[in-house]
N, C-alpha and C positions, 0 to 999 in steps of 0.2 A: 505493499500499500503505499502511495506517494502522497505526502501532505504539502502541497503548496502553500508557502509563506512569504508575502510581499514584506521586503525590508529596505522599502526605499530611502527611508530617513539615514539609511547608513553612510549614502555616499554624500549625501548635504553636512554632513557630521552634526545633524541634529539630535537631540534626546529622542529616543523612542522607547515604548514600553513593549517589551519580547511579547510575540504571538503565543498564543494561550493553547495547549494542546493537554488533555489529559490522557494519561497511561493505566489501562486499564489492566491489570494483570493476574495470572493464577500463578502462585507459588510454584516454583519448580519448572517451570515450561521456559523453552527459548523462545526468546520475542524480537522481533526484528522489525524497523520504520525505516522507512527512506523520505528524507524532508528534501523539499526542490525550494532553493530560495532566488527571491526576484528582487531587481533593484525597484521596481515601479508596480504599483498598485494593480494597474492593468495586466501584469505579470507575462511582457512580453520581452523585457530585457532581463536576460540570467544575470544575477551577482556573481562577479568575479571571485572564485574561493582558490585562484593562484596563492601558493604559498600558506595556505589558511590551515591553521590545526585547530581541530573539534575536541572539545571534551563535553560529558556530560555526566554527573552523576545523580543518584536517588538518596533523600535523606528523610530521616522522621519528620524534620520540617526545615523552613528554610533558615540559614543561619543557625544550625544547632549542629553539635558536634557528636551527636548519638551514632546511629546506623549511618555509615555510607556505603553503598553499594556502586561501583564505577560501572560505567557503561561502555562498550567498546565503540569509538567514533571512527569512520571512515570518510574523508572527501574524495569525493568524485567529481571530476569535471563534466561539464563547466560549472554546474550549480545544485549538485545533489551532496546530501549528507547523510549515511547510512549509518543507524545506532542500532546497536545490538546487545541484547542483554542474555548471555549464555545461559543454559543451565546450572552450571556451578553456581553461578552471583545468584541467579533467583532463587536458589534455597537460601541464600544468604539474607532473604528479605525478612523482616518480622511475620512471625505466624499467629496474628492476633485475631479474636473470633468476636463476630462472624467476619470482620473485616478489617483491615492493618490501612491505614491512610499515610501518606509521606508527602513528598515534594520534590520536583526535579527541575532540572534545566540544561539546555544545551549553550555553551558558551564557544564563541569564536574568537580565536589568537590572530592576529595579522602578523606579517613579517616584523613591521615595526612596533610589535608588542603592544599595540591596540587590542582592548579585551571589549567584546559585546556578546551579551545575551540575547539570543533571537529568540529561542522559544522557552518557556516554563510552563509548569501547570501542577496539577496534585495527582498523587498516586494512589490508585485504589487496588490493594491485595487482598485475593479471596485465598484462605488456606489451601492446601495442597492435602488431599487424602494419602496417596501412594507415594513415599516418601524413600521407599528401598530400590527403588529404581534408577540406577544412574545410566549416561550413556556407554559405559565399560560392562556394566553387569547387563544391558540389556542385549547386547551382542553373545555376553556369555551364556545367557541363557538358554540357548538354542543349540550350543553346541552337542555333539552326542545323540540327538533326538534323530530317529529315524521314522520314514514315513513306515505305517504298517498297512498291508493290502489286504 
């Protein structure tokens, strides 16, 4: 899923509020998001991300030192950022009942070290039931099994 975000204020140097995007997660699941960034509100001019490094984290709440779960970010030319929450990091999310709430954001660091938060939002995590399956045990579960005719 690609989410287009217009960040027209970046180029003019004005102050902007990050776009809002809620993460709805099921604890333990791998999740991927692709964000496409634009210079204009009409979304006709791609934001040039050459040399940009992206960072994203999930926390208990904004500006809080509690739980920190880093997300993997990959900048893809010309204007997309792939954000991934791998299974192992998803399992680090708190397991509250009936649901855990947190916050996240996506920050871009330009080559001149300017930092801009382009997307932020709340995080809702539904607790998982099956916690014993990991990517390594899943593939091992089927070794030695034979089809019975």
